[in-house]
Steps between C-alpha positions, in 0.01 A plus 500: 500500500614331177381148426614240248413137433762265360279237342581140414858508623693188604572548870854377574458249220244308703172588333297781348339770707449875538698761693305806610717806565336766715730794562836364616379158612335181386131461579246219463417460128139434598478866602589627150204659324434464129624857449854424627760532220606150402817369338484159335810318625445174314831321450675699776626379837473725806784494750572732792738770374859382527749616765874521430731472803810597301501797261774749411357835393822712495313798642636724643766484233606632162177399327682336208411142598165528679286733706228423748246606236636277223570211735147503634368517145700186428359342815134552407564368150626188672188466714649641821311696761796546735880489491770511768773740384862406570722771651791513254401844379702823479503605777453163667171448682662488843307783667147609576528782246573272205240233578237768552594656164445161334164452667380853424609479136323168451182640652512790256533253211207316651486180296684245715580485870868531589652377826855629552769257616761662723872436474654289777826694501570867439549555127485121461871518574500216753680696771230616743132444547269758349231689689263203512289650777460830315381326183261280700352806674473699177188551295611205289493272807784288361513141625710332231872578492755387243834588346402306188772513242735471796512228761498599867810285538625616841348273763504770767300739280256228401444407864428863585266532203308184590464614861391854416262409218344236723429763766343715228274221382696469177763284337815488288487395134844365415690496172679172568847537351825455686707781345831328573395199294379704202777753437484603134232239427340532157275196468413166660806303607476206264612366164403815311706723730799274446443496124477879483786554745290722729487500883211289625232564766491173701168381633648452847535879527120506519438199721758582769342844554149356514619243754673759720206738484243228572695382805529854629131572440406182681726578793367856530137418430503740206343491154710453187411527132736368232501680167530329159606146600681353200669172599407148606714535814332829587162333464603217731617741770167685485314169517707390801443831678125472454507150645676649804211748540727794425296801388632510144344578163660499157430606146575385147529732201342433160843495339645245742194285440500527121855561378830312526867545416410395145391860444823636648704321234399777257668756730208733440521740798122489543555156654745631759347508847597454865468226613579364154291268290580144605539159342210259434531309830477818706211631291309175544554513876369858513195400294428202725534714813267759353241234426517340845495835683853495638545820302198699610458761232609668177716812522558658160833663593400757237834676441498760222825644365581776250561361153869591523544277805408197288630614160854390578706188554383236747766573761418873508120461490282566802316216673123500476189431294156646453223289647173671589327485162595141422488322839144372482537375144829324573378331818152414371625354173764296682281362778126555445472452126707183537264364766753497784327772702147638529406866462416507871848371585658758271291768671633389836862525379453833323244679718411346837847393613668835425214681674545279807873572494449870567177467696285687248224238474236762583591683179630232263514128442135425569287231342250707300255488789215737578629791707856478372659780300437454129865444410472275198719364224303378199698239309451381145640144500492470123623828352839434335741792502866570440724699736613816321744708713405816308137467608556449872403772746844506662751754386753217482501219245710231670258210494638146466164394355523721191343353188362203695140395450258447788144379517389671822435874503359760737165628372446764769604604850273664758610670822226569754238479229673726248662375181872576500574299186235454235635447148159381381336818632223311680517713815509867582854612580376830640 
């Protein structure tokens, strides 16, 4: 059984200590003999490995934007030990066969746990419910279902999905966008849209769907998760629903926390995303809700695209941004380095809360306690770096954070005691 001592590491930013890795789990450091290989972790912070509830891996697919192998490589570089993979693949993950393919492929890669998300409707076409029971009973044991990228806008289908997923012990994760209010939308419906003469994406298209879905979930006693909340009104509906004891959770993305329509003014397609980047008031509301816990967690919405899909005019460009390799740096620099959040609070938003969402607390999202799996993200809080799209693990290059400088970096990632990312070569990757 392999053993390793992480010496003099800052545990969740709350004080120095040691972590003793014995096999796949954490053991009592007092049990480590003097012969145990030791890594000096002075200056590093230990967090539980991160968990992403919202990743697009494009696999199965053409392989020209991402694969499960490259996406998981991006994940471990970002400090992640687990990701939930959205179903907008080709073919769509709407059957037991596809979700089992995703799970099996990820296990062969072996560096990051993947939990497939099943489509709510067949082909994500919004016309009939997919085989939810088949995916739940599959080897992937799917419990999270979403048509992300498309809203489940038909109330009858959403009701059926909430009822059926509830019986399965699962839930619906909704892309909150009323399609009839966003026809042809290109960016946030505000002064910039008017100035550029482009159709706008009004914030009410998000909030009215969240309100409808929350009311339905409350009525049916079902669980609801809201993806990538981006508006002040959306935040307020989530806050209201929680006060009504509706079983609702919600996520914020790094880009909706950090970026505004100021970036969109350049019409660089790397800033095109759905829902779009919003104005300062909406961004501030999302930040405040993230800080006070109304928005429970960070979802990267990692959405790689082939270069050609972004190397065109704004109107023709695909929606989506890379996120896995930059999420921790963006969120930590914005909230922890500024003193508005502790490392423990960041860990809750980026590890514990997503693990609770899917019910994988036995595997992920622990508190670096003896007996837990040694899933660890080692963070260097003072290692300045610049985002270079050419050096990212993803096949794609569409990062909105290109050429930006960050202070926080991932020093290493461990999954069940084995280093999956180790640029400093301190651990054995065998």
